[in-house]
Each structure stands twice: as structure tokens, then as C-alpha cells.
C-alpha positions as CSV (number, residue, x, y, z in Angstrom):
1,M,90.8,70.1,24.5
2,Y,91.0,70.7,20.7
3,H,91.2,74.2,19.3
4,R,91.9,73.3,15.6
5,I,90.2,70.4,13.8
6,L,90.8,69.3,10.2
7,L,88.0,67.3,8.5
8,A,89.0,65.2,5.5
9,L,85.9,65.1,3.3
10,D,84.8,63.2,0.2
11,D,81.4,62.2,-1.1
12,S,81.1,59.0,0.8
13,A,78.5,58.1,3.5
14,C,81.3,57.6,6.1
15,A,82.7,61.1,5.3
16,Q,79.2,62.5,6.0
17,R,79.2,60.7,9.4
18,A,82.7,62.2,10.0
19,L,81.3,65.7,9.2
20,A,78.6,65.3,11.8
21,Q,81.2,64.2,14.4
22,A,83.6,67.0,13.5
23,V,80.8,69.6,13.8
24,A,79.8,68.2,17.2
25,L,83.4,68.2,18.4
26,A,84.0,71.7,17.1
27,G,80.9,72.9,18.8
28,A,81.7,71.2,22.1
29,F,85.3,72.6,22.2
30,N,84.5,75.9,20.5
31,A,87.2,74.8,18.0
32,A,88.0,76.1,14.6
33,L,87.1,73.5,11.9
34,I,88.4,73.3,8.4
35,A,86.9,70.9,5.9
36,V,89.2,69.9,3.1
37,N,88.7,67.8,0.0
38,V,91.6,66.6,-2.1
39,F,91.0,66.3,-5.9
40,D,93.1,65.7,-8.9
41,N,92.2,67.5,-12.1
42,G,94.7,65.4,-14.2
43,P,95.8,66.9,-17.4
44,L,94.0,70.1,-18.3
45,L,91.7,69.5,-21.3
46,S,90.2,73.0,-21.3
47,E,91.4,76.6,-21.4
48,P,93.3,77.5,-18.2
49,D,91.0,80.6,-17.6
50,A,87.8,78.7,-18.3
51,P,85.0,79.1,-15.6
52,E,84.6,76.3,-13.0
53,R,82.4,73.5,-14.2
54,A,80.4,71.4,-11.8
55,D,81.4,68.1,-13.6
56,T,85.1,68.6,-13.1
57,P,86.9,67.2,-10.1
58,S,87.5,70.7,-8.8
59,G,83.8,71.6,-9.4
60,V,82.7,68.5,-7.5
61,A,85.0,69.4,-4.7
62,V,83.6,72.9,-4.5
63,A,80.0,71.7,-4.5
64,L,80.8,69.1,-1.8
65,L,82.5,71.7,0.4
66,E,79.7,74.2,0.0
67,R,77.3,71.6,1.3
68,A,79.6,71.0,4.3
69,R,79.9,74.8,4.8
70,A,76.1,75.0,5.1
71,V,76.0,72.2,7.7
72,M,78.8,73.9,9.7
73,A,77.0,77.3,9.5
74,D,73.8,75.7,10.7
75,A,75.7,74.4,13.7
76,H,77.3,77.9,14.4
77,V,80.8,76.5,14.4
78,K,83.9,78.5,13.4
79,A,84.6,76.9,10.0
80,S,86.3,77.2,6.7
81,V,86.7,75.0,3.7
82,A,89.5,74.3,1.2
83,A,89.6,72.4,-2.0
84,L,93.1,71.1,-2.5
85,E,94.5,69.9,-5.8
86,S,96.8,66.9,-5.3
87,G,99.1,67.9,-8.1
88,G,100.0,64.3,-8.4
89,A,100.9,63.8,-4.7
90,S,99.1,61.1,-2.7
91,V,95.9,62.0,-0.9
92,P,97.3,61.1,2.5
93,W,100.4,63.4,1.9
94,V,98.1,66.3,0.9
95,L,95.9,65.8,4.0
96,L,98.9,65.6,6.3
97,R,100.4,68.7,4.8
98,A,97.1,70.5,5.2
99,A,96.9,69.4,8.9
100,C,100.4,70.8,9.4
101,D,99.6,74.1,7.7
102,F,96.4,74.5,9.7
103,E,98.2,73.4,12.9
104,A,95.4,70.9,13.4
105,E,95.2,69.2,16.8
106,L,92.8,66.6,15.6
107,I,92.1,65.1,12.2
108,V,88.6,63.6,11.6
109,M,88.0,61.4,8.6
110,G,85.8,58.6,7.4
111,T,86.9,55.1,6.3
112,H,85.3,52.7,3.9
113,G,86.6,49.7,5.9
114,R,87.8,47.9,2.7
115,R,89.4,44.5,3.2
116,G,91.3,42.0,1.1
117,M,91.9,42.6,-2.6
118,R,89.9,45.9,-2.6
119,R,92.1,47.3,0.1
120,L,95.3,46.0,-1.6
121,V,94.3,47.6,-4.9
122,L,92.7,50.8,-3.7
123,G,94.9,51.4,-0.6
124,S,93.8,53.0,2.6
125,V,94.0,56.8,2.9
126,A,92.9,56.5,6.5
127,E,95.6,53.9,7.3
128,A,98.3,56.1,5.8
129,V,97.1,59.2,7.7
130,L,96.9,57.2,11.0
131,R,100.4,55.9,10.5
132,D,102.0,59.3,9.7
133,A,99.9,61.9,11.5
134,R,101.5,64.1,14.2
135,C,98.2,64.6,16.0
136,P,95.3,62.3,17.0
137,V,93.1,61.0,14.2
138,L,89.4,60.1,14.7
139,V,88.4,57.6,12.1
140,I,84.7,57.2,11.5
141,G,83.7,54.0,9.8
142,E,80.6,53.0,7.8
143,A,77.6,51.7,9.7
144,S,78.6,49.1,12.3
145,A,78.3,45.4,11.5
146,A,75.4,45.1,14.0
147,S,73.4,47.9,12.3
148,R,74.2,46.4,8.8
149,A,73.0,43.0,10.1
150,A,69.8,44.5,11.4
151,K,69.0,45.9,8.0
152,R,69.4,42.5,6.2
153,E,66.5,40.4,5.4
154,Y,66.7,36.8,6.0
155,V,64.7,34.2,4.2
156,V,64.2,30.9,6.0
157,A,62.9,28.0,3.9
């Protein structure tokens, strides 16, 4: 069904759930999987030829993608990773451009499920990708409301 799957990855719990789903789909369909992370280095504050540091946005992206590469290798899926600097462009635009370049037939991504003012202020990458994608998008949310409710402790007085 799907031969090329793009996974949008960040360091959130929902993105880790999306990684698990993307790996399962890639294995089931024998599809190629590319995991991408979009980062923004902002203005350069160091020498252009300085070695990669783990505490920079690009260093964090590389570390995140290496962990994803290990998960994909353990599952024996055909996989690659890419850290993409936004260069000032919006994250959804960079993800959609990567999906086009990779000729993705499916995009898998997590969503934080923000609502109200938090969504208004922070925006929704998932919503923008869903709106403008040329291929299906599988959006993996955080734990369901039922599982969150089961974890809550109630005090009855």
C-alpha cells in the first residue's frame, strides 16, 4: 500500500508514539522510512566550521535522529534520517517540502493536541500539514483521554 513513509520527529512523547507506528507500517508494507527533524539554529554565534555540539538545535536533532535510527534498525526496516534546518521557513512548509522531495506516500507525525490559547499562540504544525499535504497524513496524539483519566487519582472526602 505505502512504499515511502516520512516520519516527522521531535522530542515529544507523541512523536515517539508516531515513531513506533511508522516503524510498524514500514515493516508491514516493506516500505522505505525517512525520519526527519526540523530545527532552527538562529543566528550563528560560533565559528562556521566549529564541530557539532550536542547542546545546539542541530546537535539535539542529530541525537534525536540517531536514537530513531537505532529503533528503526532494531526493527529491520529500510530507513534513513535527515536533520533539516528551517532557514527561517515554517516547520510545516519544511516538512511538506521534505515529503515532496522524498516522494512520500504517507506522512506520520505526532500532535500535542493543544487547545484554546495555547494552540492560538503556538499554532499547530499537524493541522497545517494536514491542510496542505498531497498525501495521507497519520496523526498520532498523546495518550487518549480514557487512559489519562485512568491514571488520575481521585480523592473523595
